[in-house]
N, C-alpha and C positions, 0 to 999 in steps of 0.2 A: 090541938088542931087536927081536923080530919084530913086524911090523905087527899091530895089534889091530883087532878088529871093533868096531862101534858100542857093543855092550853092555859089552865089556871096557874100552873107552877112557873111558866115562863112569862106570864103577863107582866109581873113587876119589872122585868128586864126590858120588855118592850116599852113600857111607860118611862123607864129610866132614861132611855136614849131619846124618846120622843120629848120628854120633859126637858132634857138638856138642850135640845134644839129650840124649844119654845122659850126657855129661860135665856138662852144665848141670844135669841132674836130680840127679846125685851131689853137686855143689857145693851146690845148694839144700838137699838133705837133710842134708848135713854142717854147713852154717852156719845153717840155719833161716831163711835170707833168700832172696828172689827175686833174679834177675839180669836183665840186659838193660835195657830201658826202665823196668822196675819195680825196678831195683836198690835194695837196702836195705829194701824192704818185707818185713815178716815173712811167713813161710810159714804160712798159716792152717790147712792140713790136709795131712798126709802122704798120706792116702788120695787126696786131689785130685791131688797130685803124681804118684802112681803111675798114676792113671787118665789124667791128661793126657799123660804121656810115652808110655804104651801107645797111646793113640789117635793121637798125633802120628806115632809110628813106623809104625803101620799105614797111616796116610794116605800117608806117603812111599812105602811099599812098593807099595801098591795102585795109586796114581796114576802113579808113575814107572815101574812095572813092568808088571803085567798090562794096565792100561787103556791106557797109552801104546803098548805093543806091539800090542795089538788094533787100535787106531785106525790105526796105521802100516801095517797090512795092508789097509786099505780102499783100493780101486782108484779113482783119480781121474785122468781124462785131462788132461794138461797143455795149456796154450794153445800151439798150434803157431805158431812164428814163423820165417819164411824169411830170417832175418838171422843173421850170425855172432855167437856169444855174446861173443867178444872185443870186437868193435866195439860191441855193445850195452852191455857193461860199461864201456867207455871213455866212451860218451856219457852213460850214467847217472851215472858217476863225476864227469864235468864238471858236470852239473846239480846233483848232491848237494853237491859242493864249493862251488859258488856259493851254494847255499841255506844251507849250514853257516856260511860266512863272514858272510853277511847276517844270519843268526840271532844269531851271536856279537856282531856290531856292534849289533844291535837291543837285546840284553840289556844291553850295556855302556852304551849311550846312555840307556836308560830305567831301568836299575837294577832289572830284574824277573827273575823265574824263578830266583831264587837260593834254594837249599835253606835252610830255617829262617826264611824271610821270608814274612810273610802277604801281601805284595804280589805277586799273580800276574800283574799286568799287564793285567787285563781292561779297564781304562779308558784305556790308552794306544793311540795310533794303530797300526793294522795288527796288533794283538794277535790278532784273530780269524783272520788268515791263518795264523798258526803253530799254531792249533788244528786247522785242516784240512790243514796240511802239517807233520806231526809229525817234525821233522828228526832228532831223536835216535833214534827208533824206526826210521826209514828207514835210518839208518846201521847199526843192528844187523842189519837185513835184508840190506843191501848186503854186510856182513861175511859173512853166511851164503851168499852166492851168488858174490861176485866178489873173494874174498880174494887171488887170484893176478893180478888186474888191476893194471896199472902205476899207476892212479890210486887204488888202495887206500891207499897210504902217506900221501900228502898228506891224504886224507880222514880217516884215523885220527888223524893228528897234530892237525888242527883239532878233531876230535871230543874228543880228550883235553884239549886246552887249554881248549876251551869249557866242558867239564864241570867241570874243576878251578876255573876262574874263577867258576863258579856254586856251588862248594862241594859238588860231587857226586864222591865217590870210588868209588862202586860200579861205575864204568866199568871199573876194573881187574879186577873179577871176570869181566866179559864177555870182556875181552881175554885174560886168562890161560886161561879156559876154552876159548875158540876155539883158541888156539895149542896148548894141551895136546892137544885132540882131533886137531888137524891133525898134530902131531908123532907122536902115538900111532899114527895110521893109516899114517904113513910109517916106523914103526919107529925113530923118532929120539929116543925118550925114554930117557934114561940115569939110573940111580939117583943118580949123583954130581951131575948137573945138577939133578935134582929136589930133592935135599937142599940144594944151594946156593940154589936158588930159594926153598925153604921158609925157609931161614935169612935170606935177604934180606928176605922178607916180614915175618918176625918182628922183625928188627932195625929195618927202616925204617918199620914200621907206626906207631910213636909220632909220627914226623915227619909222616907223611901225615895221621893223624887230627887232630893239633893244627893243621896247616895248614888242614884242612877246616873245623874249628870257627871258626878265626879269620877265614877267608874268609866264613863265614856271618855272623859277628858284624859284620864290616865292612859287609855289605849292610844291616844293620839300624841301624847307627850312623853311616854315611857316613864311615868312617875312610879316610884316604889310604893309599897304598902304604907310606910310611915308618912309619906307625903300625902297619900290619899286620905289617911285618917286625920291628919292635921287640917287638910282642906275641908273635910266633912265637918269637923268641929267648928272651923272658922265660919262656914256658911250659916250654921245654926245659931251662932253667937251674934251675927250682924243685925238681926232684927228680933223684936219681941216674938215669942213663939205664937202668941195669939194672932199676930199679923201674918205669920207664915201659914197658919191654919186657914185664915181667910183667903190668902192668895192661893192656897192649895185647893180650896173649894172652887174658886173661879177657874183654876187650871183644869180641874176635873170636868167642869162644864165645857171648857174650851176643847178638851181632848175628845169628849163624847159627841159633840155636835159637829155637823158638817155644813151647816147653813152659811157660816162665814166664808168658807172656801167657794161655795157656789156663787156667793155675791161677787167675789173677785173674778171668778170665771166669766160671769155675765159682763163685768166691766171690761175684761180683756178679750171678749169673744171674737172680735174682728181679727186681732193679732193671732189668737190661737187657731182660728179657722185657716188663716193664711199659712201658718207654720205647719199645720196638719196636712194641708194640700201639698206642701213641699216635702213632706216626709221627714220633718225635723225631729219627730218623736214617734214612739211605737204606737201603732193603732191598737185599740182595745183588744182586737181578736188575736194579736200576736204577743200579748203580755204573758210571760210565763216561760217554762222550760221549752215548750215547742217553738216559741218565738225566738228564743236564744239559739236553738239549733238551726232554725231557718236562717237567721241573720248570719251565723257563722258560715254556713254553707254557701249562701248567696252573696254575701257582702264581705265576709271575713272579719267583721267587727259586730259588737253588740249594740243595738240601737238604744236610745234613751227613753225610759218609761215616762209617761206624762207626769207622774208624781215627782220625779226628779226635775224634769224640764220646767214644771210650773214654779218651782222654787226660784228659778232664774227669771222667768217671765214676770212674775209678780214681785220680784226683788224682796223676798220674804226675810232672808237673813244673809246679807252679803259677806258677813264675817266667816261663814262656813264655806268650805271647798265644795264646788259643784259635784254632786254625786255622793257626798258624804252623808246626805240625809234626803228624805223625801216627805211629801205631804199628800193629803188626799184632795180630791176635787169634788167629792160628793157624787153619789150615783147618778144624779141628773146632770152633772157637769158635762158629760159627753153630749147631752142634748144640745148644748150651746156650742161645743167645739166642733161637732160633726152632725149638724141637723139633718143632712140628707141621709145619714146612716142610722137614724133612730130606729127604723124597722129592723135593720140588721142587729142593732144593739139589743133590742128587746128579744129578738130570736136567740141571740147569743146568751143572754141572761137565762132564757128558758132552757137552753142546751146545758149550760153549766149546772143549773139547778137540778135538771133531770139526771145528769151524770152522777152528781153527788148522792142522790137518793138511790139510783140504780146500784152503784158500787157498795153503798152501805148495806143495802138489802141483800146483795150478793154475799157479803161477808156474814151477814146475819143481823137482822134488826132487833134491837133491844130498846127499852125505854131510854136508857142513857145515851145510846147511839143516836136516837132521834133528837135528843137534846144537843148532841154534838153537831149534827147537821144544821140545826136551827141556829146555833151559836156561830158557826162558820159563815152562814149567810149574813148574820148580824154584823160580824166584825171584818169579814172579807169582801162580801158582795156589795154592801151598801156604802162603804167609804169612797170609791170601790178599790180594793186591792186585788185586781184580777190575777196578778202573778202569784200572790199568796193562795188564792182560791184554786188556781190550776195546780199549784204545788200540793195542796191538800188532796185534790183528785188523784194526782200521781201517787201520793203517799198511801191513799186507800188501795190503789192497785198493787203497790208494793206489799202492803199489809196482807192483802188477800193471797198473794203469791207466797209470802212467808208462812202464812197460816196453812196453806196447802202442803208446802214442803215439810213443815214441822209435824203436821198431822200424819203424813205418809210415813215419816220416820217413826213416829210414836206407834202407828198401827203396825208397822213392820216389827217393832220390838215386842208388841203384844202377840202378834200372829206366830212368831217363831220361838216364843218362850216355851221351854219344856214344862210339862205339868209336874207338880210337886211329887217327888218319889219315883219319877221315871228314870230309866237307865240312860246314860249318855253314850 
C-alpha cells in the first residue's frame, strides 16, 4: 500500500467513532433501550435520539475536520535547541522511565489511582508531586515525539504494565492508533494484517475487559493475586466464549458512542439546568487543574465534575459509590445543560484547541505529534473530558520545560568537554 497523508491515515478512526454512534443509534431505535453506561434504560423519545445523533455527528465532523485543519495552519515558531534530537530523546527517555517506575511503585505501595476506586490518593505522601508531574500524559507526548528512540520500548512496556495494574485498558487505543498512523505513513498497512488485528481485538476483548473489571474490584476489596486469578477464570467460564465476544462487540460500540448519554441529558435537561444554576457541579470552564486550584482557594473543597454528578442524576449505577466513577455527557451535552452559555462553550473549545496546537508546535511539530493532538481531540474534547484535556495541555507545558532543562544540560556537557588529546 502507498504511504498515506495525515488526513487519509486518520480517516478510518474518524469513521470508527462516527460509525459507533450510527450503529448505537440504530440499536437503541430497534430495542427501545439505551446503551453504554445507560444500558437497559428505556429510550424516552425517538425525536431526542434523532436530534442527539445528528448533533453528535456534526460535532465530530466540525471539530475533527474544519476546526482542526484551520488551527493546524496557524504558524507558531518552535523553541530552537542546539542539541541533537536523538540525544535529547534518550535523556528524556531515561528521565521518564525513572518517573514511570517510581509512579508504578507509588501506586502499588499506597493502593491509589486505580480506575473505579474513589481513593485518589490525595491524603498519601508525595501525592501532590504526581499532580504536577503527570506521568501518563507525559508518556503520550513522548510517544508523539520520540517513537523511534531506543528508550521508547522500555518506556511503553512500563506504561502498559502500570496502566493495566490500575485497571485502565484505554492505553491500547493510544498504542494501536499511534502504530496505525506510523504504519500508514510508511505504506506498511496491509488489508490482511488489518483484518487479523481486528479479529484479535474482537476475540481478545472479553479477556481484556474482564481482567480490567477484576483489577478494579481488587482495588476496592483488597483481593490478593490468587483471588483475582480465580475471579478472572470464573467470569470466563460463566458463559460460552462466543457469547462473550458478542457482548464485547456491543460494549465496544457502547464505549465509543456518546449518543446515548446525550439522549439522557436531553431527558434531564430541566433538572440539569437548575442544578447548574445553583452551582451543584463544576462549570465546563473550571474542569481541570486550574479549577481544582480555584475551588481550593475560594471554597476549600473540590467541586464535582459533571461526569461524576451525571451518574447520580441519571441513576446510572446506584451500586457504585458516588465519585468512584464518571461518565461522559457528549460534547453537545452542554448545549442542553447551559444553553445560554453556548457561545462561551464554543469559544472555550476554540481556546483549548488553539492552546494544544500552540504548545505542540512550540515543542516542535512532527507527523506523529500531529496525530497525537488529533487523537486527544477525539478522546478528550468530544466526550467531553475537559479535565483530561486541560491535563494534557499542562503536560505539554511540563514536557516543554523538561525539554529545555535537559537540552541545556546536554549543551553544557558538550560545550565544556575538552578536545581529545588536550591537557587538563
